[in-house]
N, C-alpha and C positions, 0 to 999 in steps of 0.2 A: 151034216148039211155043210154047204160052202156058198158064202154071199159076198157079192162084190160093194162095197161101201165107197161111194164116191163122195169126197170131202170126209172122207175118214180119217184126216188129220186136224179137223177144227173140231172145236168145244163139243157140239152132239155128236157129230159124225164118230168122234174117237169114242167117247161114252158109250155109245151104241155099239162099238168094235168089241168093247170091255164087256158088256154085258153077254154078247154072244160068245165070247171066248167062255165067260164063266157059265155058259149053258151048252158049252159042248157044239158050237156052231164055229167055224171057222172063215174069220172074214179077211177078205183081201181087199188092200188099201189103196184107191186110187184118188191123188191130190196135187195139185200143182204147186202148194203150199205159198201160197197169195195171202194169206190167212191163216193156214193151219200151220201146224209144227210139226216137225220131222221128228221130234221126240215123243210124239205121240203113237209113233207107229213104231219104234223100239220091239223087238220080238215078234213083229207082224209080216207079214208079205206085203210089202210095199212097191208099189209103181207111182215115181212122179211124174206128172206130167196133167194135160188139159183133157175135159173131158171131150171136147169137140175135136181131139186129135184121133182120127180113124185108126190109122196105122197102130196107136198104142191100144186102144181097146179089141184091137186084132187079136194083138199081142198078148194080151190077158186073157182071152178067152182060149188062144192057143196054150197056152201055159197052163191054164187052170179049165179045161172044157167041161167041169164038173160042177162049175158056178150054177148055183139053181134060181137064183133071184138078184135082184139089183137093189139096192136102198139109196135112191139121191140127195143127199145131204149137200151138196157143192152149188153154195149162191153166195152172193154178197148181201147183207142183212142189217147194215145202218141203215137208220130212215134219214136222218139229216143229210147222210152223204147222199142217198137217193135222189134227196130233192137237188142236191148240187149238182152231181153227175148221172142225168138221167139215161144220157146215151149210153155209159159204162153199164149201168146195172141191167138196161134192156137189151143188151150185148151178152154179158154175162149168164144173165138169170133165166132169158126167155129163146135167144136165138141160138145159144152154144147148146142150151139145153133140147132143143128141138134135134139140134144135130146129133147130140148123144145118143137119143130116143135112135135114130135111124142105124148107127153104129150097134146098135144093142141090137135092134130088130135084125141086122143082117149077120150076128153072130148066134140069133137062135133064143135071146132071152124073151121070154112071155111074162116074167113077175117081175112088177117093179112098184117100191115103196118109196112115195114121195112124200120130202119133207116140205110142209106146207105150215101157212099161217093163219092163225086166228083175227090177222090185221085187214082181212079182206071181208069181214061182216058189217054191216051197218049196225049203227049204235040206236040200240032198242031204246025204250022209255026207261026198262029196267036193265040196262045192260046186259042182261042174260041172253044167250044165242046156243042154239041148235044147229044140226045138220043144215037143217031145211030155213036156216033164216036168211034173209035178204041181203046180198054183198053190196058193198060200198067202199072200195078201197078209195083209202085217201092220200097216201104216198105212193111215191113212182116204185119203193119198194113193194108195197102191199099189191101195186097194180101187175107187177110181173110175176107175182105168184100167182092173181086171181088168172091171168092172161095164159099162164103155163097149166094151170089146171084145165083152160078150155080147150086146150091143144090136147093135153092128155086123155080128155072125154072123148072128143071126137076120134082121137086114133087109138083108142082101146076100143071103140065101137065097130071096129074094122074086124077087129079079132086077133090083130097082130101081137097083142099082148094084154094081160088084165094089171090095172092100176089100182094102187090103195093109195091115199090122198090124205096123210095122217093131219091134219090142221094142231100146230102146235100154239097153246097161250105162250106162258111168259117162263121160261125155263129159269132156274136158279142151283145154287149148291155145285156140285163136283162129284165125281166118282167118289162113294165113301170109302174106297181103299187110297185114294188119291194120286191114282193112277193118271189120272186127265182132268181138267177143270175150264175156266173161260180163260182163254191165251192171251186176249189183250191187258196192257196195263193201263190202258186207261178207258174203260167200259162208258157205253152213252146211256145205258138203261138205269133204273131207279136205284137199285140195289147196287149196282156196281158203284154208282156215285156215291151211295153212302157210303160204300166202304174205304174208297178213296178219300173223303173227306176225314173219314172217322182216322186213317193212318195217317193222314197229312195234318191233323189238327184243324181242318179246314172247315168252311160253313157250308152244308149242304143245300141246295138251291130246289126249290119245290118249284117247277116248272109249268103253271099254269094253276091259277087258283078258282078259276071262274067257271069250271065245268058243271052241267048240271047233277051233279052227282050229291052223295049225302053230306060230304063236308067239300065240295068246290073242287079237289084235287081229282088228278085225274085217277082210274080204277081197272085192274088188272087180275087178272089169275093168275097166281103165282106156283108153278108147277116143279116140284123137283127133278132134276135131270135125269138122275137113276129111275126116276117112275118113266119118266120120258124111254129112256134106252127098254124098261122092262118091256113097254107097250109093243116096240119096235120087236123083242124075240116072241111074242105073243102072235103078232101079225104074221111074224115069218113060219113060225109053226102052224098057223091055221090059215094060212094064206088060200090054198085052193079053197077051203071049204067056205070061203067068202063068197064065192063066185058060182052060185047054182046056174045051173043049165036051161030050168024053168023055176021063175022067169029068167029066162038068160039074163044075167049079170056081170059086166066087164071092169065097171069100174066105182069105186067103193070111197065114201068121204067119211071120215071118223072124226070125232074132235078128240084133245088131249089136254084136260083140263081137271082142276080140283073140285070145279062146281061153286067154288066160293069166291067172292068179288072182295080185292082188298086195296083200298084207296092209297095213296102214297101217304098220306098223313096216320092210317096204321100200319103202314109198313114201317114207319120212321118208329111209331109206337112198340112193334115187335123187335125191330132191331135194338132199342132201346134195351128190351128185357131182354135181349141175348147179352148183349156187351155191359149191362149192369149201369149204365150212363146215357142219360139224355143227348141227342145229337145235334148240336145247334143247327138253326135253320132258317131260311130267309125267301120270302115268297117274290118269284119272278114272272116274266111272261112265256106264254105257252112258245113251243119249239116251231121250227118250219116240220109238217108231214106229222105233227103228232095230233091224237084222237083223244075224245074222252075215254075210250076203251070199253073192255066189256070181258063178261067170265063164260063159263062153258055149263050148258044145262043139259039135261038127259041122260041116257042111258045106253048109248049105243056102243061105246068101248067095253062097257061091261056086258053086254049081251054079245058083240061077237068075238071080242078077245078074249073073254071073263078076265078082264084087265078093271082094276080102281087102285088109285094113287095112294100110298100109304106114308109117306113123308109129310110131316107137317112144315108149316110155314116156316115156325124156329128152326127144326131141323134145316132147311134150305139154307137160311141165314146163316146158322153156324159153321156147316160145311163151307158155305164160299168163303167165310171170314177163315178157316182154317186153310181154306187151299191157297187164297192171297199171303199167308204167311210163308206156306211152302212154296209158293210159285217160282220164285227165281233159285230155288234152288234145286227145283226140277227143268224148267225148260228157258235157264239163265237170266241176264239182267239185260239184254239188247234195249236200248233206249227207245226204237223205234215200233217196238212189239204191240 
């Protein structure tokens, strides 16, 4: 089996590619390297360019007519940046994404797995959500994901393609073989900020302590990126079985989370357990676009994909720390990364 992975030089896309390789699925990587890393494409079929470039998409399918499915991980993902640059986010995540769908349809591609986000859900009183929970995206980033899902559902209803939207919760960790990991030097998510503070001897900022959670800090469902990658492999293997003709189904939504909510304060405690020492912290205000958060509930991924996460929170923290120790030796010391 051969699969095109758009955004396959980024954190999640490259890890999905590694999981595919380990399972005998050949990935073809497409990435414009705006945030992705060319080092993550070593030894893999790689095309550098934009998903909206029709000539390039035609070239890829002409060279690889046996591509059976596409995994779309191509997106900008930083919430505060989306608040500051909404036009850029709607252009990259929605306008170019829809153009990409046209190029895929023209080349006869009828199977698409979309990397979506659990940030599109409304926060309930218990912070647990399933695939049927109400949507209320709070940031421009989250709204681009929700809007693109709407387009995917409408487009798939015509029969042009079948689509699985995998709604990720909060990926942490790295490829356990350390082939790939989070490429940015100064990540904006909580664990990345903890690692940065730990490495630099700084104080970690708990951004927002007045959320209606059990300890006032935000709550998230932290899932190991390798578990996410394995779920993509399962979705590729089982793709056609997800779309019965009776009743006619063309669009599927599947959450990928652990089913456990972890607050920022609890993440700090787990971080201290892994490192062996508490990390100094200070309370600050909420960041633009932040939400209280949510965690996954339900069994749809287990039922449809025969998939459950197998890595613990502590394993995710440990693998993240190991990756950041090795990162510069793998992808260099570019200060702009």
